[in-house]
N, C-alpha and C positions, 0 to 999 in steps of 0.2 A: 626876518629879524636877525640882526647881527649878534654874534656871541661876544660878550665882553671878556677879553682875555684875562682880566683881573679875577674873574670868577670861574675859570675853567679848572676842573678838578683833574688830578693826575693820580696814577696808582700810588698807593702807600708803600714805602720801602722802609722796613725796620732798620736798615743799615744807617739811616739818618739819625737814629737814636743812640747809636754806639760808636760815633766818631770820637768821643771822649773816652780815653782808655780806662778810666775809673768805671764809667758806665758799662763799657765792654766787659770789664772784669766781673761786675755784678751780674750781667746777662749770662756770661759763660758759667759762673758759679751756679746759677739757678738751673740752667740746662743740664750741666754735668751732674748735678744732684739728682735729677730725674732718672739718669741712667740709661736713656735710650740712645744707642750708638748712632742711629740715623739722625736723630735730633741734635746730637752733639756735633756730628760732621756738618750739618746744615748751619747750626749756630756759629761754628767756627768759620764757615764760608761767609756768613753775613758780616762778621767782624772783620774778616780779611778784605771784603769789598769796601767796607767803611774806611779801612786804613790804607787802601791802595793795593790792589791785587798784583799789579806788575812788579812793584818794588818788593812786596812781600814774597812773591814767587822767587825772585832772584835771591833774596836773603835766606830763603828756606832751601835753595838749591834745586829748584824744579821749574818746569815751564808754567806759564800762566794758565794754559789750557789744562794741563794735568791738575793744577791746583783747583781750578773751577770744577772739574769733573770729580775729583776726590772729595771736595768739600760740598757736595750737593746732597740733597735729601736721599738720593740713591747711592751716594758715595760710601766707600768703606775704607777709610784711611788706615794704614798700618800704624802701629804704635810709633815707629820711627818717623813717619810723616807727621803724625799728630804732635810729637815732641818738637820736631823741626819748625812747624808752623807756630806753635806756642812760643818757642824761643825767638823766632823772627818777630813776633808781636811784642816781645818783652815780657812774656809770662812764663811761668813754670807750673808743671803739674805737681801738686803736693798734697800730702795728707790722705789718710784712709779712715773712714768712719765706719765702725761696726754698727750694722743696723738690726741684727737679730742674733740670738744665740746660735752657735753651730750645732 
């Protein structure tokens, strides 16, 4: 029995949902609000892939390979790298919200 190519499934890639920069901003807002540094790095990597990793790496002043590695679930980007990538995407890091008394 032949497989109909119209009905072949493929792995889901969340990057398909954040090609629009407004959607990407909402996605990043939610992840950053969670506060997990590994999830933030991974989410930024997802948005970077959606926007074009090669151009973004160039705009951020780093190699594509470094950007992939840094923005993976196991990545640990420096604040400088984080700010460079956000700027290259057209975003800025802003605001601090107090979540509990000191």
